[in-house]
Wavefront OBJ file of the C-alpha trace (Angstrom):
o trace
v -55.400 -18.980 -3.401
v -53.313 -20.923 -2.858
v -51.395 -20.654 -6.071
v -51.172 -17.345 -5.470
v -49.615 -17.705 -2.202
v -46.557 -19.968 -3.845
v -45.980 -17.252 -6.637
v -45.977 -15.043 -4.095
v -43.209 -16.812 -2.087
v -40.915 -17.230 -5.086
v -41.255 -13.774 -6.399
v -39.964 -12.941 -2.856
v -37.090 -15.294 -2.778
v -36.188 -14.107 -6.163
v -35.977 -10.663 -4.952
v -33.769 -12.081 -2.020
v -31.327 -13.938 -4.142
v -31.351 -10.604 -6.481
v -30.236 -8.740 -3.917
v -27.680 -10.807 -2.730
v -26.210 -11.237 -6.301
v -25.877 -7.603 -6.589
v -24.379 -7.438 -3.352
v -21.904 -10.295 -4.284
v -18.088 -9.257 -4.324
v -14.740 -10.974 -3.960
v -13.244 -10.828 -0.235
v -10.110 -9.648 -1.550
v -9.374 -7.983 -5.202
v -5.598 -7.253 -5.689
v -4.945 -5.005 -8.819
v -1.816 -4.309 -10.397
v -0.464 -3.203 -13.944
v 1.103 -5.616 -16.069
v 5.399 -5.480 -16.444
v 7.394 -3.381 -18.549
v 6.442 -3.475 -22.356
v 9.349 -4.364 -25.131
v 6.623 -4.068 -28.162
v 2.751 -4.405 -28.378
v 2.483 -8.321 -27.474
v 5.403 -8.873 -25.090
v 6.964 -7.762 -21.939
v 11.156 -6.450 -22.291
v 13.674 -7.779 -20.135
v 12.893 -6.050 -17.069
v 9.128 -6.644 -17.658
v 9.925 -10.418 -17.437
v 12.120 -10.012 -14.819
v 9.219 -8.385 -12.658
v 7.059 -10.751 -13.393
v 8.938 -13.467 -12.331
v 10.173 -11.559 -8.954
v 6.000 -10.732 -8.490
v 5.973 -14.818 -8.191
v 8.850 -15.309 -6.098
v 8.383 -12.286 -3.836
v 5.065 -11.590 -3.572
v 2.099 -13.947 -5.643
v 3.837 -17.240 -6.384
v 2.990 -20.126 -3.893
v 4.757 -20.041 -0.983
v 6.414 -16.633 -1.322
v 7.697 -14.876 1.758
v 4.919 -11.975 0.479
v 1.772 -13.844 0.405
v 0.532 -12.933 3.487
v 0.892 -9.203 2.904
v -1.034 -9.782 -0.323
v -3.248 -12.854 0.293
v -3.988 -12.018 4.162
v -3.229 -14.463 6.791
v -3.623 -17.940 5.345
v -5.072 -16.464 2.212
v -4.895 -18.131 -1.426
v -5.386 -16.603 -4.714
v -8.934 -18.105 -6.148
v -8.139 -16.457 -9.617
v -5.553 -14.695 -11.822
v -7.514 -12.300 -14.328
v -5.722 -10.550 -17.233
v -7.078 -8.137 -20.345
v -3.493 -8.027 -22.641
v -1.237 -10.186 -23.780
v 1.314 -7.896 -21.429
v -0.899 -8.838 -18.581
v -1.148 -12.377 -19.137
v 2.305 -12.905 -19.787
v 2.539 -10.788 -16.340
v 0.578 -13.387 -14.185
v 1.711 -16.560 -15.537
v 4.584 -17.336 -13.706
v 2.239 -16.189 -10.439
v -1.058 -18.397 -11.706
v 1.429 -21.571 -12.565
v 2.912 -21.793 -9.303
v -0.542 -22.178 -7.995
v -1.645 -24.448 -10.659
v -3.725 -21.887 -12.041
v -4.978 -20.963 -15.449
v -4.941 -16.880 -16.113
v -8.630 -16.485 -16.843
v -8.489 -13.777 -20.528
v -10.696 -11.369 -20.678
v -8.967 -10.757 -24.707
v -7.548 -8.052 -26.324
v -5.342 -9.004 -29.055
v -1.777 -7.311 -29.609
v -2.272 -4.730 -32.556
v -6.295 -4.874 -32.132
v -7.289 -2.079 -34.406
v -10.311 -1.340 -31.999
v -8.094 -1.383 -28.777
v -9.279 1.667 -27.152
v -12.849 0.319 -27.359
v -12.362 -3.182 -26.688
v -10.527 -2.208 -23.458
v -13.280 -0.480 -22.702
v -15.578 -3.488 -23.131
v -13.686 -5.940 -21.799
v -12.813 -4.075 -18.364
v -16.649 -3.418 -18.123
v -16.893 -7.624 -18.507
v -14.490 -7.926 -15.846
v -16.033 -5.920 -13.677
v -19.047 -7.379 -13.855
v -17.730 -10.715 -13.171
v -16.020 -9.850 -9.895
v -19.456 -8.293 -8.598
v -20.993 -12.025 -9.550
v -21.834 -14.563 -7.520
v -18.879 -16.270 -9.777
v -16.328 -14.414 -7.740
v -17.873 -13.868 -3.989
v -16.165 -14.637 -1.368
v -12.883 -15.092 -3.100
v -9.480 -13.638 -3.616
v -8.824 -12.481 -7.165
v -5.779 -11.315 -8.419
v -6.300 -8.714 -11.474
v -3.375 -7.900 -13.846
v -4.486 -4.976 -16.050
v -3.889 -2.403 -18.411
v -3.111 0.822 -15.962
v -5.282 3.123 -17.784
v -8.585 0.944 -17.548
v -7.590 0.312 -13.583
v -7.526 4.426 -13.406
v -7.765 7.322 -15.516
v -9.315 10.416 -14.757
v -10.148 10.982 -18.332
v -12.064 7.597 -18.594
v -13.475 7.275 -15.376
v -16.272 9.107 -15.788
v -17.227 6.987 -18.781
v -17.203 3.971 -16.666
v -14.577 2.441 -18.508
v -12.101 1.732 -15.797
v -11.852 -0.128 -12.410
v -11.749 2.680 -10.570
v -15.514 3.413 -11.106
v -16.466 0.206 -11.814
v -15.304 -1.215 -8.200
v -16.140 1.573 -6.800
v -12.675 2.800 -5.345
v -13.519 6.524 -5.047
v -16.462 5.522 -2.597
v -14.431 4.258 -0.588
v -14.279 6.425 2.877
v -10.659 8.146 3.970
v -9.109 5.510 1.032
v -8.053 8.532 -1.234
v -7.363 6.140 -4.582
v -5.670 8.025 -7.061
v -8.216 8.753 -9.527
v -5.259 8.480 -12.588
v -2.482 5.310 -12.514
v 0.639 7.259 -13.287
v 2.402 6.009 -16.436
v 5.257 5.859 -14.802
v 4.484 3.714 -12.223
v 5.176 -0.570 -12.217
v 5.488 -1.212 -9.420
v 2.211 -1.268 -7.145
v -0.233 -3.207 -5.615
v -3.468 -1.294 -5.006
v -5.700 -4.262 -2.488
v -9.063 -3.523 -1.976
v -10.846 -5.539 1.084
v -14.275 -6.603 1.376
v -14.142 -8.428 4.601
v -15.498 -5.898 7.025
v -18.484 -4.620 7.015
v -17.302 -1.232 4.667
v -14.765 -1.942 1.761
v -10.762 -0.655 2.562
v -8.207 0.102 0.214
v -4.377 -0.149 0.608
v -1.611 0.197 -1.420
v 1.495 -1.670 -1.074
v 4.709 -1.214 -3.193
v 6.753 -3.875 -4.808
v 10.088 -4.195 -2.918
v 12.652 -6.658 -4.304
v 16.169 -7.569 -3.492
v 19.179 -9.194 -4.740
v 21.175 -8.824 -8.060
v 18.067 -8.834 -10.605
v 15.779 -7.427 -8.353
v 18.194 -4.453 -8.570
v 17.586 -3.890 -12.120
v 13.397 -3.538 -11.412
v 12.655 -0.362 -11.019
v 10.977 0.643 -7.520
v 10.557 4.554 -8.222
v 7.699 5.808 -5.856
v 4.711 7.378 -6.848
v 4.094 9.223 -9.656
v 8.159 9.972 -10.218
v 9.552 8.872 -13.241
v 12.603 6.052 -13.138
v 16.119 7.134 -12.211
v 17.710 6.001 -15.742
v 21.074 5.787 -14.431
v 20.097 3.111 -11.761
v 18.588 0.812 -14.221
v 20.019 0.968 -17.878
v 18.921 -2.432 -18.648
v 15.181 -1.033 -18.469
v 15.972 1.390 -21.354
v 17.711 -1.093 -23.925
v 15.081 -2.853 -25.303
v 11.629 -1.594 -23.045
v 9.467 0.920 -24.472
v 9.741 4.394 -22.460
l 1 2 3 4 5 6 7 8 9 10 11 12 13 14 15 16 17 18 19 20 21 22 23 24 25 26 27 28 29 30 31 32 33 34 35 36 37 38 39 40 41 42 43 44 45 46 47 48 49 50 51 52 53 54 55 56 57 58 59 60 61 62 63 64 65 66 67 68 69 70 71 72 73 74 75 76 77 78 79 80 81 82 83 84 85 86 87 88 89 90 91 92 93 94 95 96 97 98 99 100 101 102 103 104 105 106 107 108 109 110 111 112 113 114 115 116 117 118 119 120 121 122 123 124 125 126 127 128 129 130 131 132 133 134 135 136 137 138 139 140 141 142 143 144 145 146 147 148 149 150 151 152 153 154 155 156 157 158 159 160 161 162 163 164 165 166 167 168 169 170 171 172 173 174 175 176 177 178 179 180 181 182 183 184 185 186 187 188 189 190 191 192 193 194 195 196 197 198 199 200 201 202 203 204 205 206 207 208 209 210 211 212 213 214 215 216 217 218 219 220 221 222 223 224 225 226 227 228 229 230 231 232 233 234 235
């Protein structure tokens, strides 16, 4: 009888721990797209400018936009990336905090790129929903169609579906990340009883900042304003 009681107690404890693990999630997730691309493995000049500007203005240690992105007193616990472009975008910011970018790697010119992007996105979402990142602030730099795409969402191959962004009340999280847009943060908070979703547009000042496209959501880049963007960047 005593053994049965112990077994029942352990089973109950396992059930509680299992429920807690199932509910684990970061306190805040910051989603953003990689910078503009030159080719299958490198950022173009504007993409490199954006990566450094992200660090200087928002994501790097001591940046003036830290509070906007991480919340008051918040600091990033991890940077996640999936492709060479996303790793290159995240690197300056992660380095400023003494952090390594955690890669969910899909190599350039991968013959199975679509399937591997799907698999790594699912793997990253599972990690974000695990105790490993519970209560942490995580920056996720990702490929835009695996952040949100109305055709891929239904198959569970985007963070939009895997993180249940469509279920966040009154958020109206876009079902697709627009191909023309690089300059937005999607921020998901889990610090209250219900998650919240916020969009922040990147804004940059100074001579270099003027070279970084900041077109409104869903609108094409003004080519006359950003001639450098079209010299070595894939359109």
